C-alpha positions in Angstrom: 9.5 28.9 -11.7 12.4 28.2 -9.4 14.1 24.8 -9.5 15.7 23.3 -6.4 18.7 21.0 -6.3 16.7 18.0 -5.1 14.2 18.0 -8.0 14.7 15.3 -10.5 13.6 15.0 -14.1 13.7 12.1 -16.4 15.3 9.0 -14.7 15.0 6.6 -17.7 18.8 6.4 -18.1 19.3 5.5 -14.4 16.7 2.8 -14.6 18.3 1.4 -17.7 21.7 1.4 -16.0 20.5 -0.4 -13.0 18.8 -3.0 -15.2 22.0 -3.4 -17.1 24.0 -3.9 -13.9 21.4 -6.5 -12.8 21.4 -8.5 -16.0 24.6 -7.7 -17.9 27.2 -9.9 -16.0 24.9 -12.9 -16.0 24.5 -12.6 -19.8 28.3 -12.4 -20.2 28.8 -15.5 -18.0 26.2 -17.4 -20.0 27.9 -16.4 -23.3 31.3 -17.5 -21.9 29.7 -20.8 -20.8 28.3 -21.4 -24.3 31.7 -20.7 -25.9 33.4 -23.1 -23.5 30.8 -25.8 -24.1 31.4 -25.5 -27.8 35.1 -25.9 -27.2 34.5 -29.3 -25.5 35.2 -28.0 -21.9 32.0 -29.1 -20.1 33.2 -28.6 -16.6 34.3 -25.0 -17.1 31.1 -24.3 -19.0 29.0 -25.7 -16.1 30.9 -23.4 -13.7 30.0 -20.3 -15.8 26.4 -21.4 -16.2 26.2 -21.8 -12.4 27.8 -18.4 -11.9 25.2 -16.8 -14.3 22.4 -18.4 -12.4 23.7 -17.4 -9.0 24.2 -13.8 -10.2 20.7 -13.6 -11.5 19.3 -15.1 -8.3 21.1 -12.5 -6.2 20.5 -9.6 -8.4 16.8 -10.2 -8.9 16.3 -11.3 -5.3 18.2 -9.0 -2.9 18.8 -6.1 -5.3 15.4 -6.3 -6.9 13.8 -6.3 -3.5 15.7 -3.1 -2.5 15.1 -1.4 -5.9 11.4 -2.2 -5.6 11.2 -0.2 -2.4 9.6 -2.8 -0.2 
């Protein structure tokens, strides 16, 4: 059986990497926000919570739409 250059095998690692890119930074922003709210800095914590929410909104909205193939 001859294999061509465009054939792909198992893409589980690639799917995991894309999911990590979509969720990872938002989780990091939320953790930083939780640390800052524990250190009595509510304004900075609120900024990081908003950043996490906006990142999730964009990553699941636009990028999720493109990754879904619609």
